[in-house]
C-alpha positions in Angstrom: 183.4 -138.2 -48.3 180.7 -140.9 -49.2 179.7 -139.4 -52.3 183.3 -138.9 -53.6 183.7 -142.3 -53.2 180.2 -143.1 -54.9 181.2 -140.8 -58.0 184.7 -142.0 -58.3 183.6 -145.6 -58.7 180.9 -144.1 -61.1 183.5 -142.4 -63.1 186.0 -145.3 -62.9 183.4 -148.0 -64.3 182.5 -145.5 -67.3 186.0 -145.3 -68.3 187.4 -148.4 -67.8 184.3 -150.7 -68.0 185.6 -152.1 -71.6 189.1 -152.2 -70.7 190.8 -155.4 -71.5 193.4 -155.3 -68.7 192.6 -156.6 -65.4 192.3 -154.3 -62.7 195.3 -153.9 -60.4 194.8 -152.4 -57.1 198.2 -150.2 -57.0 196.4 -148.4 -60.5 193.2 -148.0 -58.5 194.8 -146.3 -55.7 196.9 -144.0 -57.8 193.7 -143.3 -59.9 191.7 -142.3 -56.8 194.2 -140.1 -55.6 194.2 -138.4 -58.9 190.5 -137.8 -58.2 190.4 -136.7 -55.0 193.3 -134.0 -55.6 191.2 -131.5 -57.5 188.2 -132.0 -55.0 190.1 -130.7 -52.1 192.6 -128.6 -53.9 193.1 -125.5 -51.9 190.7 -126.5 -48.9 192.1 -129.6 -47.8 194.9 -132.5 -47.4 195.2 -136.0 -47.7 197.6 -138.1 -46.0 198.5 -141.7 -47.2 199.3 -144.3 -44.3 201.7 -146.9 -44.9 200.2 -150.0 -46.8 199.7 -153.6 -45.2 202.4 -156.2 -45.8 200.6 -158.1 -48.3 199.8 -154.7 -50.4 196.0 -155.0 -50.3 194.9 -152.1 -48.1 195.9 -148.5 -48.1 194.6 -146.1 -45.4 193.9 -142.2 -46.8 193.4 -139.4 -44.3 191.2 -136.4 -45.7 191.3 -133.0 -44.0 189.1 -131.0 -45.9 188.2 -127.5 -44.5 190.1 -128.1 -41.2 
């Protein structure tokens, strides 16, 4: 999982580093889930737990190969 997060950060930075738009955390969550889905497709699942009251944190549980 650490490698997935590291590679996501690298790719996200490469694609959006020059963007004039400010980072929105909600969009970052969506992009991460889009990034994660093909990696675990067919051999895993992910579950999203409820967000905190201030919308600043989401827990994602990933089951991969059982």
